[in-house]
N, CA and C atoms as an extended XYZ file, in Angstrom:
489
Properties=species:S:1:pos:R:3:atomname:S:1:resname:S:1:resid:I:1 pbc="F F F"
N        71.228       -2.316       48.681 N   MET     1
C        70.660       -1.517       48.240 CA  MET     1
C        68.944       -2.409       47.783 C   MET     1
N        67.906       -2.065       48.309 N   THR     2
C        66.780       -2.320       47.863 CA  THR     2
C        66.395       -2.245       46.472 C   THR     2
N        65.652       -3.077       45.779 N   ARG     3
C        65.135       -2.950       44.628 CA  ARG     3
C        64.155       -1.647       44.587 C   ARG     3
N        63.986       -0.925       43.405 N   CYS     4
C        63.034       -0.237       43.326 CA  CYS     4
C        61.450       -0.350       43.005 C   CYS     4
N        60.634        0.612       43.567 N   LEU     5
C        59.268        0.316       43.679 CA  LEU     5
C        58.481       -0.251       42.265 C   LEU     5
N        57.753       -0.677       41.828 N   SER     6
C        57.218       -1.073       40.378 CA  SER     6
C        56.345        0.422       40.539 C   SER     6
N        55.771        0.099       38.989 N   ASP     7
C        54.592        1.094       38.788 CA  ASP     7
C        53.805        1.186       39.453 C   ASP     7
N        53.035       -0.604       39.663 N   ASP     8
C        51.867       -0.607       40.804 CA  ASP     8
C        52.182       -0.616       42.174 C   ASP     8
N        53.349       -0.286       42.370 N   ALA     9
C        53.129       -0.066       43.894 CA  ALA     9
C        53.219        1.244       44.000 C   ALA     9
N        54.047        2.113       43.111 N   LEU    10
C        54.210        3.446       43.320 CA  LEU    10
C        52.458        4.091       43.167 C   LEU    10
N        51.637        3.239       42.153 N   GLU    11
C        50.463        3.525       42.098 CA  GLU    11
C        49.500        3.605       43.265 C   GLU    11
N        50.202        2.460       44.339 N   ARG    12
C        49.350        1.965       45.259 CA  ARG    12
C        49.468        3.319       46.514 C   ARG    12
N        50.715        3.661       46.274 N   VAL    13
C        51.582        5.115       47.415 CA  VAL    13
C        50.494        6.022       46.779 C   VAL    13
N        50.163        6.433       45.793 N   GLU    14
C        49.485        7.618       45.384 CA  GLU    14
C        47.964        7.388       45.737 C   GLU    14
N        47.427        5.944       46.001 N   ALA    15
C        46.327        5.839       46.305 CA  ALA    15
C        46.162        5.748       47.867 C   ALA    15
N        46.769        5.894       48.287 N   GLU    16
C        47.275        5.397       49.484 CA  GLU    16
C        46.783        4.699       50.068 C   GLU    16
N        46.963        3.437       49.154 N   LEU    17
C        47.287        1.989       49.313 CA  LEU    17
C        48.172        1.211       50.044 C   LEU    17
N        49.588        1.795       50.167 N   ALA    18
C        51.212        1.201       50.148 CA  ALA    18
C        51.125        0.829       51.368 C   ALA    18
N        51.643       -0.089       51.490 N   SER    19
C        52.326       -0.750       53.225 CA  SER    19
C        53.268        0.080       53.629 C   SER    19
N        53.824       -0.175       54.719 N   VAL    20
C        54.810        0.943       55.298 CA  VAL    20
C        56.097        0.678       54.771 C   VAL    20
N        56.174       -0.584       54.506 N   ALA    21
C        57.768       -0.501       53.726 CA  ALA    21
C        57.852       -0.381       52.444 C   ALA    21
N        56.937       -0.360       51.413 N   GLU    22
C        56.665        0.767       50.006 CA  GLU    22
C        56.909        2.191       50.633 C   GLU    22
N        56.339        2.712       51.603 N   ARG    23
C        56.221        4.171       51.777 CA  ARG    23
C        57.787        4.609       52.567 C   ARG    23
N        58.576        3.726       53.069 N   ALA    24
C        59.686        3.904       53.796 CA  ALA    24
C        60.641        3.830       52.707 C   ALA    24
N        60.732        2.918       51.804 N   HIS    25
C        61.141        2.546       50.290 CA  HIS    25
C        61.354        4.012       49.661 C   HIS    25
N        60.098        4.775       49.582 N   LEU    26
C        59.797        5.845       48.530 CA  LEU    26
C        60.278        7.220       49.511 C   LEU    26
N        60.294        6.910       50.614 N   ALA    27
C        60.903        8.100       51.343 CA  ALA    27
C        62.492        7.931       51.268 C   ALA    27
N        63.302        7.017       51.216 N   GLY    28
C        64.483        7.340       51.160 CA  GLY    28
C        64.871        6.899       49.607 C   GLY    28
N        64.763        6.580       48.615 N   CYS    29
C        65.085        6.353       47.038 CA  CYS    29
C        64.788        7.294       46.536 C   CYS    29
N        65.809        8.387       45.864 N   ALA    30
C        65.566        9.571       45.026 CA  ALA    30
C        65.029        8.960       43.721 C   ALA    30
N        65.222        8.062       42.931 N   ALA    31
C        65.081        7.620       41.465 CA  ALA    31
C        63.177        7.070       41.872 C   ALA    31
N        62.732        6.421       42.914 N   CYS    32
C        61.605        6.078       43.267 CA  CYS    32
C        60.770        7.321       43.400 C   CYS    32
N        60.922        8.472       44.163 N   ALA    33
C        60.902        9.595       44.940 CA  ALA    33
C        60.358       10.328       43.287 C   ALA    33
N        61.253       10.161       42.259 N   ALA    34
C        61.130       11.185       41.077 CA  ALA    34
C        60.115       10.504       40.197 C   ALA    34
N        60.339        8.968       39.955 N   ARG    35
C        59.227        8.596       39.236 CA  ARG    35
C        57.678        8.773       39.862 C   ARG    35
N        57.425        8.830       41.313 N   HIS    36
C        56.376        9.180       42.063 CA  HIS    36
C        55.894       10.611       41.948 C   HIS    36
N        56.963       11.484       41.501 N   ARG    37
C        56.368       12.857       41.253 CA  ARG    37
C        55.942       12.867       39.828 C   ARG    37
N        56.395       12.195       38.888 N   GLN    38
C        56.181       11.831       37.720 CA  GLN    38
C        54.621       11.511       37.653 C   GLN    38
N        54.423       10.529       37.776 N   ILE    39
C        53.269        9.955       38.054 CA  ILE    39
C        52.132       10.707       38.910 C   ILE    39
N        52.638       11.245       39.592 N   ARG    40
C        51.317       12.646       40.401 CA  ARG    40
C        51.337       13.596       39.281 C   ARG    40
N        52.320       13.942       38.757 N   GLY    41
C        51.814       15.073       38.039 CA  GLY    41
C        51.074       14.992       36.615 C   GLY    41
N        51.013       13.794       36.252 N   GLU    42
C        50.400       12.811       35.166 CA  GLU    42
C        48.777       12.889       35.518 C   GLU    42
N        48.816       12.436       36.922 N   LEU    43
C        47.043       12.166       37.479 CA  LEU    43
C        47.229       13.424       37.894 C   LEU    43
N        47.643       14.373       38.529 N   ALA    44
C        46.969       15.644       38.544 CA  ALA    44
C        46.378       16.647       37.260 C   ALA    44
N        47.319       16.325       35.912 N   LEU    45
C        47.072       17.001       34.939 CA  LEU    45
C        45.793       16.138       33.925 C   LEU    45
N        45.716       14.712       34.201 N   ILE    46
C        44.169       14.486       34.073 CA  ILE    46
C        42.914       14.673       34.939 C   ILE    46
N        43.361       14.893       36.060 N   THR    47
C        42.130       15.508       37.247 CA  THR    47
C        41.805       16.641       36.564 C   THR    47
N        42.969       17.774       36.191 N   GLY    48
C        42.293       19.124       35.738 CA  GLY    48
C        41.574       18.860       34.266 C   GLY    48
N        41.929       17.894       33.216 N   VAL    49
C        41.562       17.978       32.239 CA  VAL    49
C        39.900       17.220       32.229 C   VAL    49
N        39.706       16.915       33.377 N   LEU    50
C        38.359       16.171       33.575 CA  LEU    50
C        37.388       17.018       34.391 C   LEU    50
N        38.229       17.984       35.082 N   ARG    51
C        37.372       18.581       35.855 CA  ARG    51
C        37.164       19.975       35.252 C   ARG    51
N        37.973       20.501       34.317 N   ASP    52
C        37.766       21.568       33.315 CA  ASP    52
C        37.212       21.519       32.149 C   ASP    52
N        37.165       20.597       31.766 N   THR    53
C        36.854       20.358       30.215 CA  THR    53
C        35.199       20.153       30.568 C   THR    53
N        34.093       20.670       29.912 N   PRO    54
C        32.805       20.399       29.938 CA  PRO    54
C        32.167       18.897       29.375 C   PRO    54
N        31.710       18.583       29.878 N   GLU    55
C        30.747       17.703       29.250 CA  GLU    55
C        30.511       17.548       27.756 C   GLU    55
N        30.456       16.863       27.269 N   PRO    56
C        30.276       16.998       25.750 CA  PRO    56
C        28.573       16.938       25.657 C   PRO    56
N        27.989       17.397       24.841 N   GLY    57
C        26.825       17.839       24.496 CA  GLY    57
C        26.153       16.163       24.163 C   GLY    57
N        25.203       15.899       24.748 N   THR    58
C        24.504       14.863       24.200 CA  THR    58
C        23.136       15.054       22.858 C   THR    58
N        23.061       14.229       22.180 N   ARG    59
C        22.058       14.561       21.011 CA  ARG    59
C        20.854       13.622       21.498 C   ARG    59
N        19.948       13.225       21.324 N   PRO    60
C        18.946       12.454       21.349 CA  PRO    60
C        19.548       11.681       20.137 C   PRO    60
N        19.332        9.962       20.657 N   ALA    61
C        19.287        9.008       19.560 CA  ALA    61
C        18.306        9.527       18.035 C   ALA    61
N        18.782        9.370       16.999 N   PRO    62
C        17.999        9.520       16.144 CA  PRO    62
C        16.667        8.442       15.989 C   PRO    62
N        15.269        9.150       15.760 N   ALA    63
C        14.240        8.415       15.819 CA  ALA    63
C        14.475        7.404       14.767 C   ALA    63
N        14.321        5.749       14.749 N   ARG    64
C        14.000        5.019       13.804 CA  ARG    64
C        12.938        5.678       12.768 C   ARG    64
N        13.183        5.780       11.382 N   ARG    65
C        12.109        6.380       10.247 CA  ARG    65
C        11.695        4.944       10.099 C   ARG    65
N        10.331        5.276        9.756 N   MET    66
C         9.309        3.990        9.420 CA  MET    66
C         8.849        4.569        8.126 C   MET    66
N         9.779        4.421        7.408 N   ARG    67
C         9.466        4.626        5.781 CA  ARG    67
C         8.530        3.949        4.861 C   ARG    67
N         8.486        2.499        5.593 N   TRP    68
C         7.729        1.373        4.991 CA  TRP    68
C         6.460        1.890        5.965 C   TRP    68
N         6.151        2.503        6.724 N   MET    69
C         4.613        2.357        7.313 CA  MET    69
C         3.799        2.912        6.258 C   MET    69
N         3.839        4.297        6.008 N   PRO    70
C         2.574        4.331        4.961 CA  PRO    70
C         2.231        3.474        4.156 C   PRO    70
N         3.234        2.912        3.353 N   ALA    71
C         3.320        1.704        2.300 CA  ALA    71
C         2.459        0.760        3.069 C   ALA    71
N         2.360        0.257        3.859 N   THR    72
C         2.046       -0.700        4.718 CA  THR    72
C         0.256       -0.658        5.232 C   THR    72
N        -0.029        0.853        5.372 N   VAL    73
C        -0.826        0.938        5.735 CA  VAL    73
C        -1.734        0.851        4.225 C   VAL    73
N        -1.454        1.834        3.491 N   GLY    74
C        -1.951        1.858        2.044 CA  GLY    74
C        -2.288        0.585        1.710 C   GLY    74
N        -1.156       -0.564        1.557 N   LEU    75
C        -1.699       -1.384        1.342 CA  LEU    75
C        -2.698       -2.396        1.949 C   LEU    75
N        -2.723       -2.310        3.021 N   ALA    76
C        -3.919       -2.893        4.058 CA  ALA    76
C        -5.053       -2.319        3.913 C   ALA    76
N        -5.103       -0.773        3.290 N   ALA    77
C        -6.729       -0.180        2.921 CA  ALA    77
C        -6.883       -1.023        1.917 C   ALA    77
N        -6.247       -0.883        0.610 N   VAL    78
C        -6.323       -1.419       -0.481 CA  VAL    78
C        -6.942       -2.879        0.060 C   VAL    78
N        -6.042       -3.778        0.547 N   ALA    79
C        -6.782       -5.316        0.481 CA  ALA    79
C        -7.914       -5.852        1.267 C   ALA    79
N        -8.363       -4.360        2.359 N   ALA    80
C        -9.452       -4.567        2.994 CA  ALA    80
C       -10.331       -4.045        1.927 C   ALA    80
N       -10.418       -3.173        1.172 N   ALA    81
C       -11.336       -2.802       -0.009 CA  ALA    81
C       -11.601       -3.528       -0.777 C   ALA    81
N       -10.491       -4.545       -0.983 N   ALA    82
C       -10.865       -5.174       -2.105 CA  ALA    82
C       -11.743       -6.600       -1.890 C   ALA    82
N       -11.600       -6.932       -0.549 N   LEU    83
C       -11.888       -8.368        0.430 CA  LEU    83
C       -13.059       -7.410        0.760 C   LEU    83
N       -13.552       -6.213        1.079 N   LEU    84
C       -15.027       -6.110        0.948 CA  LEU    84
C       -15.776       -6.365       -0.432 C   LEU    84
N       -14.959       -5.712       -1.426 N   ILE    85
C       -15.801       -5.936       -2.530 CA  ILE    85
C       -16.105       -7.553       -3.072 C   ILE    85
N       -15.074       -8.315       -2.462 N   TRP    86
C       -15.580       -9.854       -2.710 CA  TRP    86
C       -16.722      -10.025       -2.197 C   TRP    86
N       -16.477       -9.733       -0.898 N   VAL    87
C       -17.657      -10.350        0.120 CA  VAL    87
C       -18.936       -9.463       -0.414 C   VAL    87
N       -19.250       -8.695       -0.283 N   GLU    88
C       -20.626       -7.594       -1.097 CA  GLU    88
C       -20.764       -8.605       -2.221 C   GLU    88
N       -19.968       -8.760       -3.563 N   VAL    89
C       -20.449       -9.338       -4.650 CA  VAL    89
C       -20.879      -10.655       -4.042 C   VAL    89
N       -20.366      -11.456       -3.541 N   ALA    90
C       -20.526      -12.866       -3.228 CA  ALA    90
C       -21.815      -13.091       -2.784 C   ALA    90
N       -21.897      -12.040       -1.631 N   VAL    91
C       -23.360      -11.846       -0.963 CA  VAL    91
C       -24.957      -11.652       -2.123 C   VAL    91
N       -24.320      -10.806       -2.815 N   TRP    92
C       -25.144      -10.011       -3.926 CA  TRP    92
C       -25.687      -11.531       -5.062 C   TRP    92
N       -24.683      -12.073       -5.270 N   ARG    93
C       -24.595      -13.052       -6.097 CA  ARG    93
C       -25.851      -14.247       -5.139 C   ARG    93
N       -25.384      -14.344       -4.048 N   ALA    94
C       -26.358      -15.182       -3.531 CA  ALA    94
C       -27.809      -15.246       -2.981 C   ALA    94
N       -28.066      -13.542       -2.787 N   VAL    95
C       -29.267      -13.152       -2.624 CA  VAL    95
C       -30.224      -12.499       -4.021 C   VAL    95
N       -29.398      -12.547       -4.865 N   THR    96
C       -30.250      -11.976       -6.330 CA  THR    96
C       -30.709      -13.040       -7.023 C   THR    96
N       -31.914      -13.435       -7.509 N   PRO    97
C       -32.577      -14.281       -8.108 CA  PRO    97
C       -32.092      -14.264       -9.451 C   PRO    97
N       -31.896      -15.168      -10.300 N   VAL    98
C       -31.268      -15.468      -11.518 CA  VAL    98
C       -32.472      -15.525      -12.380 C   VAL    98
N       -32.778      -14.084      -13.228 N   PRO    99
C       -34.024      -14.323      -13.923 CA  PRO    99
C       -33.697      -15.332      -15.250 C   PRO    99
N       -34.958      -15.903      -15.506 N   PRO   100
C       -35.089      -16.608      -16.545 CA  PRO   100
C       -34.399      -16.171      -17.842 C   PRO   100
N       -34.265      -17.468      -18.704 N   THR   101
C       -33.531      -16.996      -19.776 CA  THR   101
C       -35.009      -16.765      -20.835 C   THR   101
N       -34.641      -16.000      -21.630 N   MET   102
C       -36.082      -15.549      -22.218 CA  MET   102
C       -36.090      -16.587      -23.701 C   MET   102
N       -37.358      -16.848      -24.419 N   GLN   103
C       -37.631      -17.792      -25.694 CA  GLN   103
C       -37.292      -17.026      -26.475 C   GLN   103
N       -36.931      -17.853      -27.748 N   ALA   104
C       -36.426      -16.967      -29.034 CA  ALA   104
C       -37.837      -16.495      -29.718 C   ALA   104
N       -38.986      -16.940      -29.430 N   GLN   105
C       -40.334      -16.067      -29.701 CA  GLN   105
C       -40.729      -15.095      -29.293 C   GLN   105
N       -40.305      -14.984      -27.561 N   GLU   106
C       -40.131      -13.878      -26.786 CA  GLU   106
C       -39.267      -12.684      -27.461 C   GLU   106
N       -38.108      -13.160      -27.973 N   VAL   107
C       -37.225      -12.119      -28.265 CA  VAL   107
C       -37.743      -11.579      -29.632 C   VAL   107
N       -38.289      -12.093      -30.339 N   ALA   108
C       -39.053      -11.649      -31.618 CA  ALA   108
C       -39.882      -10.906      -31.228 C   ALA   108
N       -40.955      -11.373      -30.494 N   ALA   109
C       -42.128      -10.756      -30.532 CA  ALA   109
C       -41.304       -9.062      -29.683 C   ALA   109
N       -40.742       -8.802      -28.959 N   ILE   110
C       -40.248       -7.694      -28.326 CA  ILE   110
C       -39.607       -6.927      -29.461 C   ILE   110
N       -38.850       -7.446      -30.351 N   LEU   111
C       -38.085       -6.959      -31.383 CA  LEU   111
C       -38.864       -6.481      -32.597 C   LEU   111
N       -39.706       -6.991      -32.698 N   ALA   112
C       -41.087       -6.421      -33.734 CA  ALA   112
C       -41.681       -5.491      -32.774 C   ALA   112
N       -41.888       -5.532      -32.010 N   ASP   113
C       -42.882       -4.639      -31.632 CA  ASP   113
C       -42.117       -3.166      -31.200 C   ASP   113
N       -40.564       -3.105      -30.830 N   VAL   114
C       -39.901       -1.948      -31.006 CA  VAL   114
C       -39.557       -1.417      -32.161 C   VAL   114
N       -39.399       -2.344      -33.350 N   SER   115
C       -39.288       -1.952      -34.597 CA  SER   115
C       -40.357       -1.586      -35.191 C   SER   115
N       -41.603       -1.826      -34.890 N   ALA   116
C       -42.838       -1.219      -35.183 CA  ALA   116
C       -43.065        0.124      -34.309 C   ALA   116
N       -42.706        0.496      -33.357 N   ALA   117
C       -43.027        1.401      -32.628 CA  ALA   117
C       -41.899        2.563      -33.149 C   ALA   117
N       -40.350        1.910      -33.604 N   LEU   118
C       -39.697        2.962      -33.907 CA  LEU   118
C       -39.553        3.553      -35.197 C   LEU   118
N       -39.839        2.662      -36.215 N   PHE   119
C       -39.974        2.935      -37.715 CA  PHE   119
C       -41.533        3.210      -38.143 C   PHE   119
N       -42.791        3.761      -37.202 N   SER   120
C       -44.102        3.712      -37.991 CA  SER   120
C       -43.907        5.507      -38.210 C   SER   120
N       -44.460        5.777      -39.087 N   VAL   121
C       -44.888        6.810      -39.441 CA  VAL   121
C       -45.734        8.036      -38.616 C   VAL   121
N       -46.586        7.473      -38.694 N   SER   122
C       -47.423        8.165      -37.476 CA  SER   122
C       -47.333        7.802      -35.825 C   SER   122
N       -46.517        7.375      -35.500 N   GLY   123
C       -46.569        7.092      -34.266 CA  GLY   123
C       -46.884        6.002      -33.970 C   GLY   123
N       -47.989        5.290      -33.995 N   ASP   124
C       -48.584        4.477      -33.689 CA  ASP   124
C       -48.192        3.097      -34.490 C   ASP   124
N       -48.000        1.535      -33.806 N   PRO   125
C       -47.782        1.038      -34.130 CA  PRO   125
C       -48.624        0.253      -34.995 C   PRO   125
N       -48.597       -0.472      -36.636 N   PRO   126
C       -49.243       -1.211      -37.207 CA  PRO   126
C       -50.298       -2.007      -36.468 C   PRO   126
N       -51.589       -2.061      -37.006 N   ALA   127
C       -52.446       -2.974      -36.520 CA  ALA   127
C       -52.062       -4.624      -36.795 C   ALA   127
N       -51.967       -4.967      -37.822 N   THR   128
C       -50.969       -6.624      -38.019 CA  THR   128
C       -49.781       -6.285      -38.387 C   THR   128
N       -49.243       -7.140      -37.554 N   THR   129
C       -47.725       -7.339      -38.792 CA  THR   129
C       -47.361       -9.035      -38.584 C   THR   129
N       -48.277       -9.519      -39.257 N   THR   130
C       -48.306      -10.564      -39.621 CA  THR   130
C       -47.301      -10.052      -41.264 C   THR   130
N       -46.762      -11.702      -41.601 N   PRO   131
C       -46.313      -11.763      -42.733 CA  PRO   131
C       -47.422      -11.630      -43.772 C   PRO   131
N       -48.622      -12.142      -43.462 N   ALA   132
C       -49.547      -12.200      -44.933 CA  ALA   132
C       -50.478      -10.789      -44.959 C   ALA   132
N       -50.080       -9.911      -44.093 N   ALA   133
C       -50.601       -8.345      -43.884 CA  ALA   133
C       -49.826       -7.664      -44.690 C   ALA   133
N       -48.543       -8.001      -44.363 N   ILE   134
C       -47.443       -7.289      -44.841 CA  ILE   134
C       -46.992       -7.352      -46.466 C   ILE   134
N       -47.163       -8.364      -46.932 N   ALA   135
C       -47.056       -8.810      -48.270 CA  ALA   135
C       -47.563       -8.114      -49.466 C   ALA   135
N       -49.065       -7.638      -49.126 N   PRO   136
C       -49.554       -6.941      -50.628 CA  PRO   136
C       -49.016       -5.459      -50.602 C   PRO   136
N       -48.475       -4.970      -49.171 N   ALA   137
C       -47.957       -3.995      -49.436 CA  ALA   137
C       -46.589       -4.216      -50.503 C   ALA   137
N       -45.762       -4.923      -50.319 N   VAL   138
C       -44.832       -4.827      -51.230 CA  VAL   138
C       -44.902       -5.435      -52.647 C   VAL   138
N       -45.181       -4.772      -53.701 N   ILE   139
C       -45.852       -5.252      -54.581 CA  ILE   139
C       -44.884       -4.918      -56.004 C   ILE   139
N       -44.110       -4.081      -55.787 N   ALA   140
C       -43.343       -3.763      -57.108 CA  ALA   140
C       -41.944       -3.530      -56.498 C   ALA   140
N       -40.660       -3.917      -57.166 N   GLU   141
C       -39.691       -3.813      -56.520 CA  GLU   141
C       -39.082       -2.356      -56.860 C   GLU   141
N       -39.447       -1.996      -58.112 N   ASP   142
C       -39.099       -0.870      -58.506 CA  ASP   142
C       -39.651        0.281      -57.779 C   ASP   142
N       -40.750        0.336      -57.247 N   ALA   143
C       -41.659        1.204      -56.555 CA  ALA   143
C       -40.615        1.927      -55.483 C   ALA   143
N       -40.856        2.984      -55.172 N   PRO   144
C       -40.131        3.669      -53.898 CA  PRO   144
C       -40.624        2.931      -52.567 C   PRO   144
N       -39.351        2.690      -51.845 N   LEU   145
C       -39.338        2.376      -50.646 CA  LEU   145
C       -39.822        3.241      -49.572 C   LEU   145
N       -40.726        3.431      -48.886 N   SER   146
C       -41.160        4.210      -47.930 CA  SER   146
C       -40.514        3.538      -46.648 C   SER   146
N       -40.906        4.343      -45.179 N   LEU   147
C       -40.233        3.720      -44.024 CA  LEU   147
C       -40.897        2.635      -43.542 C   LEU   147
N       -42.384        2.749      -43.928 N   GLU   148
C       -43.115        1.448      -43.338 CA  GLU   148
C       -42.836        0.191      -44.073 C   GLU   148
N       -42.616        0.040      -45.449 N   VAL   149
C       -42.345       -0.984      -45.994 CA  VAL   149
C       -41.189       -1.291      -45.630 C   VAL   149
N       -39.827       -0.593      -45.335 N   MET   150
C       -38.541       -0.784      -44.942 CA  MET   150
C       -38.520       -1.895      -43.661 C   MET   150
N       -39.318       -0.427      -42.701 N   ALA   151
C       -39.648       -1.528      -41.323 CA  ALA   151
C       -40.253       -2.859      -41.018 C   ALA   151
N       -41.207       -3.109      -42.374 N   ARG   152
C       -42.198       -4.252      -41.966 CA  ARG   152
C       -40.838       -5.242      -42.651 C   ARG   152
N       -39.989       -4.943      -43.437 N   GLU   153
C       -39.060       -5.919      -44.191 CA  GLU   153
C       -38.059       -6.004      -42.998 C   GLU   153
N       -37.756       -5.163      -42.374 N   LEU   154
C       -36.784       -5.485      -41.296 CA  LEU   154
C       -37.326       -6.404      -40.152 C   LEU   154
N       -38.427       -6.219      -39.991 N   ASP   155
C       -39.439       -6.768      -38.962 CA  ASP   155
C       -39.856       -8.398      -39.097 C   ASP   155
N       -39.909       -8.136      -40.657 N   GLN   156
C       -40.311       -9.791      -41.099 CA  GLN   156
C       -38.593      -10.488      -41.139 C   GLN   156
N       -37.674       -9.996      -41.362 N   ALA   157
C       -36.438      -10.314      -41.567 CA  ALA   157
C       -35.989      -11.018      -39.399 C   ALA   157
N       -36.282      -10.085      -39.079 N   LEU   158
C       -35.917      -10.527      -37.384 CA  LEU   158
C       -36.748      -11.303      -36.782 C   LEU   158
N       -37.849      -11.253      -37.562 N   THR   159
C       -39.026      -12.321      -36.642 CA  THR   159
C       -38.748      -13.915      -37.713 C   THR   159
N       -38.463      -14.097      -38.246 N   GLY   160
C       -37.960      -15.362      -39.279 CA  GLY   160
C       -38.907      -15.164      -40.217 C   GLY   160
N       -39.846      -14.481      -41.090 N   GLY   161
C       -40.594      -14.675      -41.807 CA  GLY   161
C       -39.679      -13.894      -43.181 C   GLY   161
N       -40.544      -14.368      -44.173 N   SER   162
C       -39.845      -13.723      -45.699 CA  SER   162
C       -39.822      -12.533      -46.184 C   SER   162
N       -38.964      -11.530      -46.297 N   PRO   163
C       -39.439      -10.217      -47.088 CA  PRO   163
C       -39.879      -10.234      -48.045 C   PRO   163
């Protein structure tokens, strides 16, 4: 008795790739014929399932969410605005002349004019605002102070004269 066919040899017979000797052995051996029928039944079952079962539905791959995109765009916009402001300020400073600083005498004169205009009773500034002209107005300390007298005292204090 010859040896029975291996599983690989039976698969070659089913695929019609077996040699003449392997086919002759299968025709004469009942054990190999039974194993061949079993393999053929299993392959028929697999073929039926593959033929009758519908293909699974494919769903598109989920798109990659770009949650960081809005934050990146916002950050880039803020950075661009900050850069634009910085450049504008730098250019503005470069083309704007720096005004000269005022002298103390000029500041005192401006403040005296403002004080005289603000505290005048008639609406017109007094004709003279020198300390010599103001001194006769303040004769007695217990006399009631008028707005003009208070304005002159303030003016003297601001301009450096003695009240």
